[in-house]
N, C-alpha and C positions, 0 to 999 in steps of 0.2 A: 503494498500500499504505500501511497507517496502523499505528501503533505509540504507544508510551508513552515518553517523555523519561526515560532511565535516567540521564544523566549531561550537564551542560553546562558548558563552563567560559566565563564570560563574557570572561576575559582574551583568550583565543585565538579564543573563537567556534567551538569543533568541540565534539563530544561523541558520544554515541552513543543508541540509540534500542531498546526491548525491543518486536520484534514479538509479536504474539498467538501466535506459535506457539513463544516462547521464546527465538527467536535475538537476538542481540545485534548490531546492525547500526551501524557507526562512519560519523558524516557529518564533511566536513572543513568548514574556515571557508569556503571557495568555495560548498559547498552551503547552509550557513547563510545567506550573504550573498544567493546566488540567491533565496532564499525572501522576502527584503525585510522579515524579521522584526529585533527589537532586543534580544529578550530570551529564553530559554526557563525552565522551572522544572522539576524532576523532577517525574514524575507527570502532566505536561500532555500532551495528545493531540495527534499530530501527523501530518500527511502526509509520505511520502516519495516523491518522483519519483527513478526510475533510469533510466540509460543503457542501452545494449545490451549492455553487459558487467556491468551490475549494480551500477556504482558509483552511490552516491547524489550526484544533481546539485542538488536542491533539498529542502529542509525548509521546509512550509508549516504552518499553524493548520488543524486540521478544522474548517469551517464546514457547518451544515447549513441545508438551503434553508427560506426563509422560507414 
């Protein structure tokens, strides 16, 4: 699933993503670290990976095929 970064705290490395349907989905430090990213900016487009319970397990940058 994809969304737009609503909030990101560089010190704690957690934040939230606004989905296209308007839902605000929080992500943890562990989910940020699992994506291998170093920084996010509000308004940046990202992809969320969720587990079976719906918790965000990874946040990655949306890339387009070349």
